[in-house]
N, C-alpha and C positions, 0 to 999 in steps of 0.2 A: 424392842429392836428397832433400828432406824430403818426408814423406807428406802428402798433402792433407788439409785440415780443413774443418769446418763446424759451425755450431750450428743448431738447429731454430728458435730465437727468442731474442730479447733482451728483458730487462725494458722495460716502456714507461710506467711511472708517473713517471719522472724521478728522478735521483739523489736529490733532496730533495723528492720528491713534487710537483714542479712541475705536473704534469698534474692531480693531485687538486685543488690550490688554484685553478688557472686554470679548471678545469671548474666548480667551485662558485661562483666569481666570475661566471662566464658565466650559470649558472642563475639568479643573483641579479640579473642585468642590470648588473653592476659593470664588465664588460669586454665588447667587441664580439666577434662570431664571428671577425673577422680576427685579433684579439689572441689568441684561443684557438687559432687554427689556427697562428699563429707560434710559440706555445709548443710545440705538437706537432711542428712542423718542427724546432725546436732539439733536442727530445728524440730524434728519429729520426736526426738528423745525429750526435749524440753517440754513439749506438749503432753506427752504421756506421763512424765513424771509429775507435772503440775496436776494432772487428773488424779493420780495415785495420792498426792498430798491432799487434794480436795475431797477424797473419799468416793470418787465416782465408781460405781459398781460396773457399768457396762461401758468400756473405753473404746472408741472407734479407732480403726485403722483404715489406711487408704483414703483418709480425708485430706492428706497431704497431696499437693500437686505442683509440678514445676510451672505449670501454666494454667491449666483448667481440668476439672474433673470429668467433664463431658467429653473432652478430647482424650483423656485418660481411658475412658470407657471405649472409644472408637478403636484406639490402639490396642486395649485388651482383647477386643473382639476381632481383631484383624481388619477393621474396616478402614483401611488406609488407601486413599486414592493412588493409583498406579504412578501418577506424575510425581509423587514424592518418593516412593520406593525406588523408582528408576534413577534417582540421584546417586544411589549406591554410597551413601554416607553412613555414619553410625546410626543406630536406632535413636539415640537421644537427639542427634542433629536432625533427623528425619522428623521427629516429633516437633522440634522447633520450627522446621521448615513449613509444616502444616499450620503451626500456630501464628507465625508472623512472616512467612515467606522465606525464600532463599535466593540469593544472587551470588554466584561464586563460580569456582572452576568446575563444579559438577553440574551446573545448569542455572536455570532462572525460572523459579515459579512463584506464583502469588500464594498468599495465605489462604486458608478456608475463611469464609465470612464469619462475622462475629455478631451476636444479638444479646439483647438485655435479657438477664435471667430472671423471668417472672416479674415481681413487683420490686426488685432490688436495684442497686446501683451496681451490681456485679454484671459481667458480661461473660458469655460462653462462646466457645468455638462450635460452629454449627457442623455436625458430621455429614458426610456425603456417601450415600449408598447407590451403587450402580447395579445393573443387571449381572455383572461379573462378580459383585462382592460376595465373598464366602465368609460367614461369621463362624469363628472358632476361637478357642483360647490355647495359647501354647503352654508347654510344660513350665517354662520360666516366665513369670509374669509379676507385675508390680504388687497386686493384691497379696500374693503368697510372699513375695519378698519382704513386704512391710510387716506382714503378720510374724514371720520368723524373726525380723529385726526386733520387734517388741518383745517376742518370747525370749530372745537372748537377753533382755533386761529383766526377765522374770515377770513380764507383763503380758497377760492373756487378753487379747483384744477381740473386738467384734469386727471383722472385716466389713466394710460398707462399700456398696457399689450403686451407681445409677441403675435403676431397674430396666427391664427390657422395654416396658410399655413407654415410659418417659423417653428413653433413648430413641425408640422409633417414632415417637411423635414429634421430637424436636429435629430429627434428621431431615435432610433434603434427599429427594429421589431423581436421579438424573436419567433413568431410563423407563421402562415400562412397568417394572416391579414396584409394588407398593408395601406398606408396612406388614400386611398380612402374609406376604411372600417370605418375610424373614422370621416368622414366629418359630417354626420348628428349629432353625438353626441357632436362634438366640437362646431358646430353652436348652437346646443340647450344649451350647457353649457354657451357660451358667451352671448347669449340672456338672459339667467337667470341672469348672472352677471350683464348685462347692466340694467336690470329692478331693481335690488337691489340698485345699485349706482344712477340710476335716481330718484327712490324713496326717496333716501337720499339727493337729491338736485344736483346731478352731471348734468351739461348741455352738456358735451362732453365726449367721450371715444376715446382714441388713440390706434390703433392697429399697432404695430410695425412689419413690413414685410421686413427686410433686405434681405431675401432670394431671393426677386424679382430682386436683382441687379446681380445675377448669370445668366449665359445662361439659358433661360427658353425654355424647349422643349414644343411641342404641347400638350403632356399628362400633363405636369406640369401646363401649361396654363389652360387646362381644369379643373385641381384640384383646382387652384386659383379661377377661375370663379365660380365653383360649390359651393365653401365655401361662397364667398362674395355676389353672386346673392341672395342667400337664406338669409344670415345673414342681409345684408342691408334691404331687403324687410321686414323681421321680425321686425328689430329695428325701422324702420320708421313707420310701421303699429301699433306696440304694445307699443312703448315708444316715449318720446319726445327727447331723446338724440340724439346728433349729432355725426357724425362719421369722425374721422381723419384716413387716411392711411398714415403711417409714413415710409418712406424708407430712408436708408443711406448706405454709403460705396460704393456709385457708382450710375450710372443711371439705369433706368428701360426700356431701349429701346425695349426690347422683349415684353413688356406687357402694354407700355404707352397707346396705343390706347384702350385696354380693361379697364384699370384703369379709363381712362377719361370717359368712357360710363357707368360704373357701378352705378354711383349716389352717390359717397362719398360727404360729405359736406365740406371736406378739404382734400387736398393731400400735403404730406411732401415730397420734393425732394431735393437731395443733389447736390448742385451747386459748391461744392469744388472738390470732387472726381469723380462726375458724368460728364464725358468728353462730353456727348451729351445731358445733361439735358437742357440747354439753347435752344438748337436746336430743342428738343422735345416740350418745352413750346411755341416756336415760331411757331411750326406747328399747335397749337391751344391748348386752354385750356378750360375746361368746364365752362360755364357762371354760375354765383352766387355760385361759389366754391371758398373757401379760399385756397391760395397757401402758405404753410409753406416752405419758401425759406431758405434752409440751407446754409448761406453764410459765417458764422463764423466757421472756422475749429476746429472741436471738438477733434482733435487728435494730433495737434502739439501745441508748447508752444510759437509760435511767434505772435507778434502783427499783426493785419489785416491792410492792406493798404486801408485806407478810400477812396482814390481817385479811386482805381480800383473797390472797392465794390460799390461805388456810380455809377460808369459807368455801372456795371452789373445790378444794381437796375433800372437804367434808361431804360435799354434794356427790362427788365421784365415788367416795367410799360407800355411799348408800347402794351403789350398783356393783361396784368391783371390789372384791376382798382387798385389804391393804396389802396382803403378801403378793398380790398380782399387780400392784401399782408400781411403776417405775416413773419418778419424777424426772423430767428432762426439759431441755431447751426447746423452743418452739421451731427452731430451725438451726442451721449450723451457725456457730459463733464466728466464722469467717467474716460476717458482716459487721463486726464490732472490733475496735482495737484490742491490743493485748491486755493492758493493765493500767489502772489509774496510778499505780506506783511510780510511773515515769514521769507523772505531772507534778512538777515541783513549784511551778509558778501560779497555778490556779488558787484562788481563795479556798480556805478550808470549808467554808460554809457552802461553797458551790461544788467542790469536789466530792463532798460527802453524799451528794445526790446522784453521783455518777457511778455506773456499773459497766465495766468492760468484761471481756471474756473470763479473766481469772476471778473477777469479783462475782460474775455470774454463777461460776462453779461453786464459790463459797455460799451464794444464795440457795443454791440447790441442797447443799449440805446442811444449812440452817434449818430449811424447811423439813428435810428428811429427818433430821436428828431432833427436831422440835426443841431447839436450843432456846431456853427461856431468856437468857441474857441477850441473845441476838434478837429475839422477837421483841423485847422490851426497848432495845435500842432502836429498832426499826420503827416502832411505834412513836417514839420521841422524834425521829427524824421526819416522819410523815406529818407530825404535828407542827413542825416548822414551816416556815415560808420558803417555798423553792424558787419562786419567781417574784422579784421585787418590781413594785409598780413605779413607773416614772411619772411623777406629778405634771411635769411639763407636757408629756404626751397626752395625759388624761385631759388637761385644760385644752390643748389644740384639738382633741377630738370633739369636745363640746362646742367649739366655735366653728365646726364644718357646717357649711350650708350647701343649698342646691348649686349655687354659683361656682363652688369649688369643683364641681364634676363637669363644667362646661369649659372646654379649652378655647382660650382666645389668643390671637385673632382666629377667625374661621379658617377652615382648610383652604378654601379658595384664595384667601388673602395671604396666608402663609406660603402657599405654592407660588404665587406671584412674586412675593418678596424673595424666595430662595432662588427662583429662576433668575431674577434680575441680579442677585448678588453673586451666584456662582457661575451662571451661564454655562452650564455643563452641556456637552454633546448629548444626542439622543441615547446613546449607550456608553455611559461613562465607565471607565475602568478603575479598579481599586483592588487592594488586597483584602483578605479577610480580617486582618487586624494585627495581632502580634507578630513580631519578627522572631526568629530563633533565639531561644535562651542559651547562648554559647557557653562554653566552659568560663571564658573570661568574664562574661556577665554574672555568672553564678559565683564566681570567685570574688568579684567585687562586693556583691550582696552579702556573701559569707563573711568577708573581712569587716563589713560594716556592722553586722550583727554581733561579731566577736569583739568589736571595739578597737580593732587593729588600724582603722582608718577613721577619719572624722566624717561627720555629715557632709561637710562642705566637699571633701574629696569624693565622697560616694555621689552626690548630686552632680558634681563636675563630670564624673566619668559618664553618667547617664545622659547628661546634656550632650556630651561629645558623640555618644552612640546615636542619640536622636538626630543630631545634625547629619550624621552619615547616612542614616536611614532616609531622611528627607531627600538629601542630595541624590541617593541611589533612585529614588522613585521619580524625582524630576528628571533624571537622566534617562530613565525608561519611558518617560512620557505618560505616567499615569495621571488620572484626572482628579481623584479624590485620595489625598494623602493620609497616611496614618503616622503615628509617632513611634510605633514599634513596641510600646509597653516594656521597655527595659527596667522600669522601676518596680515591676511587680513579679512575684513568684507565682503562686497559684492564683488564678483570677478570683475565685470565690473568697479565698482568705484576705486577698488584698483589699477588695472592695468592701468586705464585711468589717475589716479593721478600721474602716473610715466612719462605721456606724456605732452608735450606743446599742447595748443589749446583746452584742455577740462576744462569745469567748472563744480563744483560740489556744489549742493545746500545743505541747512541745513535740509529742511523739505518738499522738493518737492516729496512727495510719491505718487505713483499711484498704483491702485490695479491690481495685476496680476491674482489672483484667491483667492477665499475665504478670509483668513486672511493674505495671502502672498502678501506683498507690495514691489515694487521695486523704486529705486531712480535713474533714468537714468542720465547719464552725459549730 
């Protein structure tokens, strides 16, 4: 019998960034809310069906978001600052107002702040809790809606939400109340949510608590215990739903003992970034509890080494019975692109080493089913060379001397030369760098890439834009001029393409925040 499998989350921007384009059309008033919702529905359906095809046992729902899952949780719990609800616009428009601000006939408000999500390139919207905030879950909510949506496709999912501890830890507090003051309300809200989805047929609910991988103080430990001791007790006595505690981005060494004793039905641990995770499990794992073992790296794009993964699985099996092991991703797959199938221009010997979201699902299936052919193919892959050495670079490294680390001329001499050359005022003025990539600029680049204009035409257009940019700065009286960077698209991709050793994809987009996507080299 194959081992059970799961992933923590699936990408949600759309295989071809459909959500980005539909959202931007909605912001401009070019499509209706119903049309945007339909695009979102198609994206969710695609993800669920890919997981069904990949043999995933525990399929998450509510991992989709129009902008950010932390913001989703704030809206789920009713933690919406009054300045947004006062706009009296639709619920989705209110959501976007909190995400990126609103300036219109209903008012003028700034967005909630944004911060980096742990050690990833993803950014989340910071929730705001005031002394008047009341946490509760309404009868109609996104978690229930998306569970029912999957159910209509004959797919029973595991609704996943940001847990109360992490939510309260990443929130900001504008009044005298602190995290401890919202424990009772948050527990009652999640109990209410669990009852609703349980009545709809959900068998599991997953609470994501990545904040447990931080250093946890005694006060924070007490906060976590107070939340889950009450929540687990109520869910087990008032519903039939089973509870997963899902962690990622590291190990939970500071609270592992407490987590093991609280009575979760399943515990998700990160065996990729969690340096002590295996050691913690080897110290003991609660009986009759499922272990969601995060073995497949959800953050990088490299193929997994099956031999090493199987060695790790063998060690886990010495502690946890195979029937209680669920092979999983180390974190949500939203941090990687959709699939390598979209990449037609990369060399085959290179793309064979890449694993995006859909390929990672296949890796889980290969490991779970113990597919002999897949194991052999993977062994051959890792016996081949992944990185080619550049002899010119090796030779240059051998010639490096101490002199190469000393910049010449000296700082004092450089400062004198620069002052005489530029003769800048004490406080010179300049812009940050690039000027706006207008629709006209993007169209020129797209035409050049498609081959509908020549290189000479492309360069001539950019030179004209640069001349206009310089003239504008001179007219404004700026001291240090920039050329506007009209020749580049993404800064990292543009400069990386000038260097040997970098590869660039056609469609390997990853969400950075909201509708902002990046295509890392």
